[in-house]
C-alpha positions as a printed Julia matrix, in Angstrom:
303×3 Matrix{Float64}:
  26.66   58.85   19.22
  28.7    56.52   17.26
  29.7    53.2    18.86
  33.34   52.63   19.66
  35.45   50.92   16.87
  35.95   47.26   17.45
  39.61   46.42   18.35
  41.63   45.03   15.42
  42.96   41.59   15.93
  46.71   41.34   16.31
  48.8    39.72   13.51
  49.14   36.39   15.32
  45.25   36.1    15.66
  44.83   37.1    12.03
  47.24   34.33   10.96
  45.37   31.74   12.84
  42.01   32.9    11.82
  43.22   32.86    8.26
  44.81   29.33    8.71
  41.46   28.09   10.13
  39.47   29.52    7.1
  41.89   27.88    4.74
  41.67   24.57    6.52
  37.87   24.68    6.55
  37.8    25.51    2.86
  40.06   22.56    2.16
  37.91   20.11    4.16
  34.73   21.31    2.5
  36.5    21.08   -0.92
  37.67   17.51   -0.28
  34.26   16.38    1.0
  32.42   17.79   -1.8
  34.95   16.26   -4.4
  34.44   12.8    -2.74
  30.61   13.2    -2.56
  30.37   14.32   -6.3
  32.83   11.73   -7.27
  30.82    8.97   -5.43
  27.56   10.31   -6.92
  29.08   10.48  -10.53
  30.27    6.8    -9.93
  26.82    5.62   -8.67
  25.28    7.37  -11.71
  27.58    5.6   -14.16
  26.91    2.25  -12.56
  23.12    2.94  -12.73
  23.1     3.92  -16.26
  25.27    0.94  -17.11
  22.81   -1.3   -15.31
  19.91    0.29  -17.05
  21.6    -0.08  -20.37
  22.2    -3.71  -19.72
  18.7    -4.48  -18.49
  17.29   -2.57  -21.56
  19.16   -4.7   -23.91
  16.31   -7.24  -24.19
  16.2    -9.09  -27.37
  13.06   -8.73  -29.38
  10.56  -11.47  -29.44
  10.99  -14.02  -32.24
   8.11  -15.11  -34.27
   5.85  -17.89  -32.87
   6.99  -17.35  -29.22
   5.51  -19.12  -26.38
   4.77  -16.93  -23.41
   5.02  -18.6   -20.03
   2.62  -17.25  -17.47
   3.5   -18.81  -13.97
   2.06  -16.51  -11.15
   3.47  -17.19   -7.63
   1.55  -16.22   -4.5
  -1.91  -15.17   -3.49
  -3.97  -13.15   -5.97
  -4.98   -9.83   -4.52
  -6.76   -6.67   -5.55
  -4.08   -4.58   -3.79
  -0.79   -5.5    -1.75
  -1.46   -5.94    1.8
   2.02   -4.8     2.87
   4.19   -1.78    2.0
   7.07   -2.05   -0.62
   9.91   -2.15    2.08
   8.23   -4.92    3.93
   7.76   -6.93    0.71
  11.25   -6.38   -0.33
  12.61   -7.35    3.02
  10.52  -10.58    3.1
  11.72  -11.44   -0.52
  15.42  -10.8     0.54
  15.03  -12.98    3.52
  13.62  -15.74    1.29
  10.09  -15.59    2.76
   7.73  -16.7     0.07
   4.68  -17.44    2.2
   3.36  -13.87    1.96
   4.07  -13.45   -1.73
   1.32  -11.72   -3.63
   0.24  -10.88   -7.2
  -1.98   -7.93   -7.98
  -4.86   -8.83  -10.26
  -4.31   -5.95  -12.56
  -0.72   -6.91  -13.15
  -1.83  -10.52  -14.28
  -4.62   -9.06  -16.41
  -2.19   -6.85  -18.04
   0.13   -9.6   -18.94
  -2.62  -11.65  -20.54
  -3.84   -8.64  -22.36
  -0.16   -7.91  -23.79
   0.05  -11.47  -24.88
  -3.27  -11.06  -26.76
  -2.16   -8.04  -28.55
   1.45   -9.12  -29.32
   1.64  -10.65  -32.85
   4.87  -12.28  -32.07
   3.24  -14.45  -29.31
   1.61  -17.51  -30.83
   0.66  -19.33  -27.55
   0.63  -19.03  -23.88
   1.6   -21.69  -21.46
  -0.07  -21.48  -18.05
   1.64  -22.94  -14.99
  -0.8   -22.36  -12.01
   0.64  -24.7    -9.33
   1.84  -21.79   -7.15
  -1.01  -19.55   -7.61
  -3.1   -19.14   -4.48
  -6.75  -18.03   -5.5
  -8.26  -15.59   -3.07
 -11.75  -15.02   -4.38
 -14.11  -16.3    -7.19
 -14.82  -12.86   -8.52
 -11.08  -12.2    -9.13
 -10.63  -15.77  -10.63
 -13.59  -15.08  -13.04
 -11.81  -11.82  -14.28
  -8.71  -13.71  -15.05
 -10.82  -16.59  -16.77
 -12.59  -14.0   -18.9
  -9.18  -12.5   -20.0
  -7.89  -15.87  -20.93
 -11.12  -16.41  -22.92
 -10.47  -13.22  -24.76
  -6.86  -14.37  -25.43
  -8.08  -17.62  -26.9
 -10.56  -15.94  -28.94
  -7.97  -13.74  -30.58
  -6.38  -16.92  -32.09
  -3.76  -17.55  -29.47
  -3.32  -21.2   -28.34
  -3.44  -21.62  -24.46
  -1.96  -24.64  -22.88
  -2.13  -25.28  -19.18
   0.24  -27.47  -17.21
   0.61  -28.25  -13.57
   1.76  -30.88  -11.13
  -1.09  -30.03   -8.58
  -3.96  -28.07   -9.92
  -6.35  -27.24   -7.19
 -10.05  -26.48   -7.59
  -9.58  -22.72   -7.6
  -6.76  -22.93  -10.1
  -8.6   -25.3   -12.38
 -11.13  -22.53  -13.35
  -8.22  -20.91  -15.05
  -6.73  -24.18  -16.36
 -10.0   -25.05  -17.97
  -9.89  -21.98  -20.06
  -6.96  -23.52  -21.93
  -7.16  -25.42  -25.26
  -5.22  -28.3   -23.66
  -4.5   -29.21  -20.0
  -1.78  -31.52  -19.13
  -0.78  -33.04  -15.77
   2.52  -34.25  -14.6
   2.32  -38.12  -14.17
   3.86  -37.73  -10.73
   1.63  -35.01   -9.64
  -1.4   -34.77   -7.58
  -3.95  -34.6   -10.01
  -7.3   -32.48  -10.18
  -9.92  -32.91   -7.51
 -13.29  -31.04   -7.65
 -15.07  -31.47   -4.29
 -17.43  -28.38   -4.05
 -17.4   -25.49   -1.67
 -17.77  -25.38    2.05
 -17.57  -22.99    4.86
 -17.56  -23.04    8.72
 -17.41  -20.54   11.46
 -16.36  -21.12   15.18
 -19.22  -21.02   17.61
 -18.23  -19.94   21.07
 -21.31  -19.86   23.32
 -20.36  -22.73   25.43
 -16.88  -21.3    25.98
 -17.96  -17.73   26.76
 -21.08  -18.34   28.66
 -20.66  -21.7    30.53
 -16.8   -21.42   31.02
 -16.14  -17.74   31.21
 -19.71  -16.71   32.59
 -20.09  -13.9    29.82
 -23.83  -13.39   29.11
 -24.75  -12.03   25.64
 -27.89  -10.22   25.19
 -28.78  -10.39   21.4
 -31.39   -8.28   19.76
 -32.21   -8.77   16.06
 -34.91   -8.04   13.66
 -35.72  -10.73   11.06
 -34.84  -14.37   10.62
 -31.63  -14.21    8.52
 -29.42  -12.36   10.96
 -26.5   -14.7    11.63
 -23.52  -12.35   12.06
 -23.69  -12.55   15.93
 -24.74  -16.3    16.09
 -21.23  -17.53   17.11
 -21.57  -15.55   20.41
 -25.03  -17.03   21.33
 -25.13  -20.48   19.68
 -23.13  -23.66   19.58
 -24.01  -24.32   15.87
 -25.56  -22.56   12.95
 -29.15  -21.85   12.77
 -31.4   -23.26   10.14
 -31.8   -19.85    8.62
 -28.07  -19.4     8.5
 -27.57  -22.86    6.91
 -30.31  -21.99    4.42
 -28.7   -18.65    3.6
 -25.15  -20.23    3.0
 -26.5   -23.0     1.15
 -28.26  -20.61   -1.2
 -25.25  -18.43   -2.25
 -22.76  -21.38   -2.09
 -24.98  -23.36   -4.43
 -25.19  -20.48   -6.88
 -21.45  -19.97   -6.93
 -20.8   -23.71   -7.49
 -23.36  -24.27  -10.03
 -21.96  -21.25  -12.04
 -18.54  -22.85  -11.54
 -19.54  -26.34  -12.83
 -21.38  -24.77  -15.82
 -18.37  -22.86  -16.9
 -16.13  -25.96  -16.55
 -18.49  -28.21  -18.27
 -18.89  -25.61  -21.13
 -15.07  -25.4   -21.54
 -14.34  -29.0   -21.26
 -17.33  -30.13  -23.32
 -18.66  -32.34  -20.51
 -22.33  -32.66  -19.59
 -22.85  -30.73  -16.4
 -25.24  -33.46  -15.01
 -22.34  -36.04  -15.63
 -19.82  -33.68  -14.05
 -22.03  -33.37  -10.94
 -22.54  -37.16  -10.79
 -18.85  -37.84  -11.05
 -18.26  -35.51   -8.25
 -20.8   -37.06   -6.08
 -19.35  -40.43   -6.63
 -15.78  -39.41   -6.39
 -14.81  -42.08   -3.77
 -15.95  -44.93   -6.08
 -14.25  -43.24   -9.01
 -10.89  -42.87   -7.38
 -11.16  -46.46   -6.0
 -11.75  -47.71   -9.53
  -8.39  -46.26  -10.78
  -6.7   -47.76   -7.63
  -6.16  -44.16   -5.96
  -4.35  -42.81   -8.96
  -5.68  -39.18   -9.06
  -4.06  -38.31  -12.27
  -5.68  -41.29  -14.08
  -8.89  -40.2   -12.44
  -8.62  -36.68  -13.76
  -7.81  -38.12  -17.29
 -10.81  -40.55  -16.96
 -13.09  -37.66  -15.91
 -11.98  -35.62  -19.12
 -10.63  -32.86  -16.84
  -7.24  -33.02  -18.56
  -6.15  -33.95  -22.01
  -3.05  -35.93  -21.12
  -0.37  -36.79  -18.65
   3.2   -35.41  -19.58
   6.35  -34.47  -17.77
   7.65  -30.95  -18.06
  10.23  -32.16  -20.47
   7.68  -33.91  -22.69
   5.58  -30.74  -22.73
   8.54  -28.56  -23.61
   9.32  -30.89  -26.35
   5.75  -30.77  -27.57
   5.85  -26.97  -27.73
   9.25  -26.83  -29.51
   7.81  -29.19  -32.17
   4.92  -26.91  -32.68
């Protein structure tokens, strides 16, 4: 049995339905035109900006490349791109980070580019985060120097970690108004909480361990490091420090025994130059001269 035919709309209903369809089509058409117009405009602006950004002038002969990393040297960023971009937009530079591979890539590019004659290192704002990473950068700088490129380091305040990289340069200069270079050795300390946890809070820890050199849980059951923990820390710190001094002494052509003695007698050495850390660094042959930024730029231009 066939279903009954649907009633046909009357002429007035058909008029309003057709009018609605026309209005709906017009609305969609206008919105689509606006959308694609804006999309086309954004695309044009993007292409223009890309074209402007790609209009980089080729490097001239005998160019000096300035490498001035700012932030903490890390293997991998600790925050996502949105968080980093937001922090940068708000002017927060405290969490700035540089990936190790990016810094190494820049040094390798300078080594292979025939237009780059020398590299100027500015390390004041670099925050070292580990000796292993710094050694990788130091090795890359050594390879850059071995390729025939001159490396010049300059800073107002070169810390102990930064100096490992600065020492790889052919010449190291300090700003006369800077803070100087101070090598003072490695140190480490952990908080010990037995008194606070046990005596004040009544928390009793039961520690079971096998062997003497098991210091991971010591902060919970002791008020100071055990002799075994001190021995273990002294062992690895001495190894790292001796390797550091040996590399510095080799690069700066200083006897490592003299360098060690100068560090042990630092107080007397600084007193002898009336507290001028820049003169002290110059006297200890840690730097090659004292120059302002303007004087260094003039020197590089002359070269």
